[in-house]
C-alpha positions as CSV (number, residue, x, y, z in Angstrom):
1,X,0.0,-0.1,0.3
2,X,2.4,2.8,0.3
3,X,3.8,2.2,-3.0
4,X,0.3,3.7,-3.6
5,X,0.5,6.7,-1.6
6,X,3.8,7.6,-2.8
7,X,2.4,7.7,-6.7
8,X,-0.9,9.3,-5.9
9,X,0.8,11.8,-3.3
10,X,3.8,12.2,-6.9
11,X,0.8,13.2,-8.5
12,X,-0.8,15.9,-5.8
13,X,-3.7,14.2,-6.3
14,X,-5.7,13.7,-2.3
15,X,-8.6,12.1,-4.0
16,X,-6.7,10.4,-6.2
17,X,-5.1,8.8,-3.0
18,X,-8.2,8.6,-0.7
19,X,-9.8,6.5,-3.2
20,X,-7.0,4.0,-3.6
21,X,-7.4,4.2,0.6
22,X,-10.3,3.3,-0.2
23,X,-10.4,1.0,-1.9
24,X,-7.2,-0.9,-0.8
25,X,-9.3,-1.4,2.4
26,X,-12.8,-2.3,0.9
27,X,-10.6,-5.7,-1.0
28,X,-8.8,-6.6,1.7
29,X,-12.2,-6.5,4.0
30,X,-13.4,-8.9,1.1
31,X,-10.4,-11.0,1.1
32,X,-10.0,-11.8,4.6
33,X,-13.2,-12.7,5.0
34,X,-13.4,-15.3,2.0
35,X,-9.6,-16.5,3.8
36,X,-10.7,-17.2,7.2
37,X,-13.8,-19.6,5.3
38,X,-11.0,-21.0,2.6
39,X,-8.2,-24.4,3.3
40,X,-5.8,-24.6,2.0
41,X,-5.3,-25.0,-1.3
42,X,-8.5,-21.9,-1.8
43,X,-6.0,-19.6,0.2
44,X,-3.1,-20.2,-2.2
45,X,-5.1,-19.1,-4.8
46,X,-6.4,-16.2,-2.9
47,X,-3.2,-15.0,-2.3
48,X,-2.7,-14.7,-5.9
49,X,-5.2,-13.4,-6.3
50,X,-4.9,-10.2,-3.5
51,X,-0.8,-9.9,-5.7
52,X,-2.5,-10.2,-9.1
53,X,-5.6,-7.0,-7.5
54,X,-2.3,-4.8,-5.9
55,X,-0.9,-4.7,-9.2
56,X,-3.6,-4.2,-11.4
57,X,-4.0,-1.8,-8.6
58,X,-0.2,-0.5,-8.4
59,X,-0.3,-0.3,-13.2
60,X,-4.2,2.1,-12.3
61,X,-2.8,4.2,-10.2
62,X,0.7,4.8,-12.3
63,X,-1.4,5.4,-15.6
64,X,-3.0,8.2,-13.2
65,X,0.2,9.4,-11.8
66,X,1.3,9.7,-15.5
67,X,-2.1,12.2,-17.0
68,X,-1.9,14.1,-13.6
69,X,1.9,14.9,-15.0
70,X,1.1,15.5,-18.6
71,X,-2.1,18.0,-17.8
72,X,0.5,19.6,-15.7
73,X,2.4,20.4,-18.5
């Protein structure tokens, strides 16, 4: 999550930062509920899914940061 916060800060967007933190919290809550019910194999699948989602969120925030930088120029 610290990467998301740093990228939002570099885009100088408090709104983007708040949005990404909220999305992160919602996703985490959903996945932790699932993990409590999951077996060992399903838990491993869940970890991989969470990793993929985090990477996707990071890519989205990087693109938003890139667009924000272009708009400032």
